[in-house]
N, C-alpha and C positions, 0 to 999 in steps of 0.2 A: 618602484618599481619593482624591483627583484625580492623585495617583501613580497609583496602584493601578488607575483607569481609564483613563489614559494606556497604559500597559502592555497593557491589551485592544486599546486603539483599535489600537495599533501589531499587531496577532494578523498579522495578512498579511506585515507587515514579519519577523515571529519565523520563521513559516513560513518563505517562500520561503529567508530564511537556512538553518534545516533543509533543507532540500530541497536546496539549491544544495552544500551536503557530500555529504551522501546519495547525491547521481545515483551518483559513479563508481563507489559499491561494487554499485548497483542495475542498472546496463550490465554490470561487471566480473563480479559475479557471474553475472545472469542470462544476459548469451548465454552465458560458459562452459558452466553449468547446460543450456541449452536444444540449445547444438550435440552435447553429452554422448545428450542425446535422442534428436535429429533424428541423429545417425550411429549411435545402437542400433538405430533402426528397427521397432521394435515399440510402442511406448507405454511409458511405468515407468521405472525406477529401473531401468540397467544393471546386468549381471549382476555380481556380487559378485566379488573377482580380478580384473578386467579394467582397460583404463587408460580406457576407458569411464564405469567407476564412478567413478576417481580423479578425472577431470576433474567427475565429477557434484557430489562430494563438495566437491571444492574451490570448485564454483558455491556449494553449497548456504552452505558457510561466508560467501562473500561478501554472501548475502542475509539469514544470521545479524546482518553488523552496520547492516542497514540500517533498523532499528527505533532499536540504541542510539546510532547517529550524528545520526539524525534528531533524537531528544529530547536530546544533547548539543547538537547545534548550536542549536536551538532557547532553551534555558535558555542557550547564549551569548551569543546575540544579547540578552536578557534583563537578564544579569549582569555580562557578559564573560567572561574565561578560569573564572573561579573558579565559574560554572556547568555546567563543562564532564564533572567528573566526577559530581557527582551525577546529572545528565542523562542521563550513558551507562547509568551502572549501574541507576538507572531505566526507564529503556528496556531495560535486558537484561533485567529483570524487569517489563516490560508482556510482551514477546518468552515469557517464562518462565511466565508464567498465563495467555499466550493472547490477551495486548490486541491484539494488530499493530498496525498503525501507527497506528488511534486512539487510542491507549494510547501508542503515545511520543508523541504529538502533545500531551495528557493527563501524560505524567510531564515533558518540557522544560517546557510551561507552566509547572506546579509548582513542579519545581526553579528556575526561574528564580526567579520571584516569590519565592521562599520564602531562596534566595540572595543576591537583593537586597534584603530585608527583615534577615537575618540581616548585612549587612554595613553595615546603618546601627547596629548595636549599638555601643556605647562602654563601653571598658574602658580600667583602670588601665592608663600608659603602660606599665608595667614589664611589661603581658601583650598589648600591642599588636601586637606582632611572632607573635605565635603565631596570629594568626586566620587571616591567609591561608592558615597552612604545613598547620595543625591542625584549627582550631573551625568555619572556612566548610566543609572539604569533608568531614568526619566527621558533624558535623552536616546540616546541609545533603543529604547522603546517606542516613543514618538514618531522617529525616523523609518522605522522597520517598520513599525503599524501603519503610521502612510503611506509605504512604498507596498506592501503589500495590500491594501484598503485601497488605496487609488490608482496605484500604476497595473497590480494585477491582478484586481476585481474586476474591474471593468473590461478587459480584454476577455477573458475567463465568462461571465456575465453575454456578454455578443458571440462569443464561440457557442455556447449553448446554444442561445435560440438559432443562431446559422446550422447545427448539426441534426437540431429537431427538424427544418425544415427540410434539410437534406434528406433525412430519412423518409421522410414523409413523400417528396416528391419521386424516392426510388422506390418507392414501397411497391409505384402502379408498374416497374417492369421488372426487370428480371430477377426473381425472387434467388439464384444463387449468389449473384452479386450482393445481395439484401445480409444471404446469412456471410459473408465474406465481411464485409463492412461491420456488422453489429458484434462478428467474434471480436476484427479489428480493434473499435472502440472500447466494449468489454475491458480486452486483455492488455490495454492502453497503459489506463491511471491506473486501473483495480480498485474499484470505487470510489474516485476521482468524480468531476465534474463529467469528464465523456462516456465513464463507465456510467454514469446517472443518465445521461439522455436517451443513452441505450434503454433503459430499466424503466426509465419512464415510458417510452415509447413504447413500452411490453404492454403497460397498466395499460396504456392508452387503445390500442390492439386489444386486448383482454376481452374489456369494457363494448368494446364494439363488434366482439363474438368473432374475432380469428384470433384465431390460436396456433398459425403455423411460425410467426414472431417468437411468441413467448416460446416454441419449444425449440428454438436454435436459441435463444437465450438465458435458457434453462440450462444447455449446456455450455454455452458460453463462459458463463459466471464461474463457473464449479470445476473448469477446466484447469484455472492456473493453480489451484493449491494438490487439486488432487494431482496431475501432472509433475508440478517440483518435489510434492512430497514422494512420488517414485522414485524422482529423478536423486533424490537423498539419498533412498533406501538398493536405488543400481548402483550411484557410482559416488560410494559414501568419502573417498579420498578428495573428491571435486568440492567436496565444503565443508564448511567450519563444525567444529563438534555442537558451539552454537545454531546452526543451522540446519543440523541433523537433526536437532531436538528441537527445533521452530517446525520441521517437517511433519510431527507428529499431532503437533495441536492442526497443521494446514491441512492435513488427512480428513482431521476430525469436523474443521468448517469447511470444508468442500464436501463434504457428502452431504450437506446440510445446505450449500447454495451461500458459505460466505465468499466473496470474493477477497476481502482482506487478509484473508490466511498466508495470499504470494506475497504481500506488503514485507514481508523483512528479506525476505530475497531481492524486490526488486531495488529497493533502497540501498541495502548492502554492495549491489552491483549491478545497477543499473541497465547500463549498454549491452550487456550480455542477455541481462534474464528479462525484458522488457521484450526485444523481436520474438523471445522463444513465448512468452503468453500471447503474446498478441498472435502469431500465426498458429499455434495450438488453437486459442478459443475461435479463429477463423477458421480452420482445418472442421475443428469439430461443429462449429452452427454450421456450417455450407454443407457437411453431411449429413447433418438432421433437416435442413431443408430437402436435397435428395432423396433422404428417406420419408419425407413427407410427416417428421414427427410432430407432436401437437402436446401444447398442454393448457391447459383450461384455469390456472392461476400462474400469477407474476411471481414467482419464485425459480427455485434456481435448485442441482442436488436429488440425489438417490430418495431423497423425499419426497419427492414429486411425483413419483412413481406411481399411484395411486388415480393421479389426473393426470398422466400422460397417453396420448394416442401412439401405439406402436412404439411400447414398451422393448423391444428389440433392437430398433432402429432405436430408441435414448440411447441403451446403453453402449452400443456399437460406437453412437457418434462421438458419447463421452472417453470412451477406451480411442478411438483416434487422436483425439482432441489431445488427449492426457498424450497417446507415446509422440506424439509432433511436439509437444512442450519442453519432454522430458530429453525427448532426442536434441533437442535445438540444444535447449541448456547444458548437455554434457557435454556437446560438441565444442558448444562456445568457450565454458570455461577449463581455467586452470586446474593443475591439484594442487592443493592448499597444502602448504610448507610448515607443519605444525613444529613447534618448540620443543624439544625434548625434554623432559625432566632434569635430567643432569646435566644441562647446559642452562636452564633457568636456576638453580644451585648453586651451578657456579658462578652467577652471574652476581647471583644477591649473595653470595659468602664476598668476593670481591667487592661488591658495591658498600658490604657490612664492614670489611677492613679497612674501607679510606675513610668511610663516616668515625670511625672511632682511632 
């Protein structure tokens, strides 16, 4: 029991390990995707059969690996190399069932813990060689995949159906409240199932010729990455070097409406960052409703200015959302304690002398 509690006490370390390996996929995929959308210039997916559409798909593939890699290396942090395959496959299933990066965190923790305890099973010496090659990857993957597909997947499908109905009913009542709910949903899981329900609702309203919800959504979607990029610029001491670098990519992604640019921050420190992104997106979306912002395309970011109604209101709403996101993130986060180079060198020297 103490060992189990110990794993959860080190949750932040496991998350940071997962994020450090995930980050190159987010930056590479996200920036390539953002560049293709920006060069297309009309918002949305570039026309099929063009080089820009090919670049867009390159970016999509890069972002696809984000959740499996996050999950794989959270599991790796807990159970060493044996956790990578179950974690990666569990993360891929998390993406397939629409669980997003939160599903990836759940999958990584579950796979790591399962594999950690499978490794403790004592087998006869004649079978022990099968443990790392066959038993751990197969059993660990089966248990993790089953958990993610049957235990996590079904509730998420039910939740998405409920939220869609909730938004439909709410659209006939208080518009400001609808904007707040739009922002809270968008900023919660940053491209996950709850976020996708809000985006799908924006697509449906645009198809029906109603552009106010899409206007609020266009603000809410780009607020998390832009707000966190601003936070890394204002309060550098509260973010790691990796996070400050991720802030540059997040800024580029936010400009063209890719919420996933905020995921490295949220995965690294969910309890402090997710409230900031939720409240920031809610503030921005509610402001957009109050100012009568509209958008004729279900997309987001500054790239949408040509199809936005009330551009000054749109820009002001984004600014409000960014400031709220950045302000809350900075207020919640503690200063990062970076190891000094001389301390690191001293530790290495001592370790080297011990080994020799």
